[in-house]
N, C-alpha and C positions, 0 to 999 in steps of 0.2 A: 504494500500500500504506500502510495507516494502523495505528498501534499505540497502544493506551491503556496508561498506567502509573498504577497507583493505590497503589503501595507507598510509605508515607511515608519510610522511610530512603533508598530509591533516589531519591525526589523531592527529598530534601534535597541531593543531589549531581547533580541531573539535568543541569545545564549541562555537566558533564564528559562526559556520554554523548551529548549532542546531535550532536557531529560524527560519531559512529559511525553514527547513523541517517541523517544527511545524506549521508554518503559512499556509502550504499547506496540512496539515493533512497527512504527510508521516512519518512513523516510521523509525528512523535512528538507525542502529546497528553499533557501532564503534568496529571493531574487535580488540582483544588483540594480537598484532603482533609486532615483532621487525623489521624484514625484509620482510619475506613472510610467507604465510600459505602453507602447503603441499597440494598435490592433494587430499589425503584422508580427510584432514580437510575440504577442500573446498567442496568436494563431500557430506560430512555430513551436511554442512551449507547451501549451495546455494539453494537447492530446496525450502527452506522456504522464499525466497526473490524474489521480483518482479524486482529489479534492483541491479546492482553491479558496484561500482566504484573501479577499479582494480589498484593495485600498480605494483610490479614486480612479482606478484604471477603467478604460472603456470596455465594460462587459456587455458588448453589443450582441445582437443576434448572430452576426457573422462570427464573432469570437466564440460564443457559446456553442454554435453549431460545429465549429472546428473541434472544440473540446469534447463534445458529446460524440463526435465521430471517432474519437479515440477512447481513452479510459475514463474521462471525466464523469463523475457520478453525483457530485453535489458541490454547492458553492455557499459561502457565507460572506456577506458584505460587512467588513469590520467598521463599526461606527454607525452613525445615524443616517447621514445623507444617502439617498438611493437613486439620485438622478442619473448616475452613470451605469446603472444595471438594468438590463432589459428583462424584467421579471416575467413578462408575457412570453418571451422566447424561452426562458427557463422552464416555464410551465409546459409549453408546447413540446419541449425536448425531454420532459419528465426528469428535470434536474431539480431536486429539492433546493430551495433558496430562501434565506432569511437575512435580515440585518440584525443589529443589536440596538434597538431603539431606547430612548430615554436614559442614556448612560453618561452624557457629557454636560448636562445642564449647568452644574456648578462650575466646572472648569472653564467652559466657554464664557459663562457669565462673568467669572472673575476677570478674564481678559477684556471683555467688553467694557467693564467698569474701569479697568486700568486705562483703556483707550479714552473713555469719556474724561477721566481725570487728566490724562496726558494732553488732550486737545484743549481742555479748559485752562490749564496752567502752563502749556507749552514746555513741559518738562523735558520731552525728548529733544526739542530744539535747543534748549539750554545746555543739555548734556553734550550735544554735538558741537556747539559753539565753543564750549570750554575745552573739549578734547582736541578738536581739529583746528580751530582758529585761535585758540589760546586767549580768548576774550572772556569777559565777565558780564554776560547779558542779564537784564532784568525786565523781561517782557511783563506787561500787566495782564494778568489772566482774568478769569471770571469765576465767581463762586457758584457752587452747585445748588446750594439751598435756595429754594424759591424758583429755580429754573424748571422748565418743562422738557421732559424727555419723551419723545414718541418712540415706542417699541413696536417694530413691525415684525409680526410673528410672535404669538404668545403661547407657544408650546413650552416644553421643559426649559429650554434656554431662555426664552423671553421672560418666563415667570421668575426664574432665578435671577435674571438681570434686574427685574423690577424690584425684587426684595432688597437687593443691594443698593439700588438708587433711591428707594424710599428711605433707607437708613441715612442717606445723605440729604434728606428733607426735600427731595425733588417731587414735582407733580408728574404723574405718569399718565400718558394716553396710550392705550393698547389698540393695535390693529390686527385683527385675526377673525375670519369668518366663523371659526370654531371657538370663539372667546369663552372662557370660563372665569368667573370672578376669582380673585385671590383672597381667600378666606381671611377676614380680620384686617384687610388693608384696602385703602381707597385707590382704586384704579378706574379711570374712565375708559369707556369703549366707544370707538367711532368707526364707521366704515371708511376704508381708504379711498381718497386722501383727505376726507373731510377734517378740517381743523389743523391741517399740517402746518399752516402759517403761524400757529401758536407755539410751535416747538423750537427750542433752542438747540436741541440735539435730536438727530434722527438715528436710531439704533436698529439696524437690520439684523434680525436673527432668523429670518424666514428660510425654509428650504426652497429649493428650486423646483418648480413645476410650471405648467403652461399658464397658471394664474399669477405666479409671482415673477415670471421672466420680465425684466425691465420695468418692475414696479416703479422704480425711480427713473424718470425720463424727463424730457424737455417740458412737458406739460406740468409735471410736479415741480420742477425747478422754478417755473414761473410763479408758483404759489408760495414757496417757502419764505420764511423770515430772512431778510438780508443778514448775513453773518452766521447763518446756521452752521453747526458742526455735524459731520456725518460719520457714522461708524458702521462697518459691515463685517460681521463675524458669521454670516449665514452662508450664502453662496455668491460667487462673483457676479454672475449675470442677473441677479436680482436688481443690481444697480447698473444702469446703462452708462458705460464708461464715457461716451462722448458727451452725455448730458452732465456728468460729474466734472469733466474737464471744462466745459462751458461755464459751469458754476464757479469753479476755482479761478478761471481766467478773469471772470467779471467781478470776482469778490463777493458774489452772492453767497457762495459757500466759503466760510472762513478757512476751513481745513477738513481733512478727512483722515480717518484711521481705518485701514483696510487689511484684514487678515486674508482676504480672498479677492480674486481678480477674475475678469472675464476670460483672460488667457493666462495660464500659469505654467512655469514661473513668469514673473513680471519681466518683460523684455528689457534688455540693457538700454534701448533707445526710447522707452516709453516716456511720453511727455509728462506723465504723473511724477516722474523723478525730479522734475523742475520745481516742484512746490515744496519748499523746505519745511513748512509747518506741518506737512502731512506725516503720518506714521504708517509704516508698511510692515506687515507680517508675512509669514511664509506658509499660510494655510496650516497653522500649527496650534490653534486655540485649544484643542483638546489634549495636547501632548504633555501630560504630566506622568511621572512614573507610576503614580497611584492609579490614575485612570487607565493608562495603557495596560498595566497588569490586570486590572479588573475586567476590561473589555476583551483582552486577548484570551484570557482563560474562558470567558463566556463563548467567544467565537470558536475556540478549539473544541469545547464540549458540544456545541451545536454541530460542528462538522463531524466529529467522531460519532455522534448519535446518528447522523444521516448515513455514515459509512459503515455503521455496525461495529465500530471499534470498541472493544471492552477494556 
């Protein structure tokens, strides 16, 4: 029995999980990957494996068909987002397939709030100026208390983010068609993008699907409060990059903190790099050793269950 792992956070701790595979007589293949493998690379690899623990790789119908034509019997999407996996094709091919939902709310929320604070106080810019330019800057930031944060996507991540921002005495507006009240806390609910002009911060925690693709676009940009700060820890294409660039260029958007991008990794010549107030991540919001350990063990057990490994 052979299993391929292509998820970078899990690969970063892969030596911790090797004994689990060895004890069950399963051969583990740790892919050499920075972010994702291409379709062609996966098509060449997958037929030789019984199981696959997927990162953000393109698990398209074409890829899954190639795997199923070989040895592939089951797949597990490591983490929450599933926009890269064709579950319809998996079902058609009789490939058992699951993800690991509801596992990263606290970790991603921690980073979202770190980004909110970083944009509010320009702490990342201060650090860069001291380190690189050897100067002693004192930009005037804004306080969080009394400000309004719009949280777009009010699932596990959004709800955890709200709890943290409420502790900073912020007003919260939540946007989610499946909105549920946050017990014991005051959170307003509005249909997107009603009331967006009231927000000092736009915090995107939404998954990517046909309804959320380019939720932030030129029409929304025209409505936002001048000087709004934008955070995206959901999925890159939820925010239309050309609209974001227009907002940054005009000053309507003060700054943005992005853990995710429309195209990843961020290109060396991306015009986003020209905005020094912005904060960039590497699609890494969930990557703590505690979370990686917890979710990797869950993914392994799911896959072993599908493969009948005892």
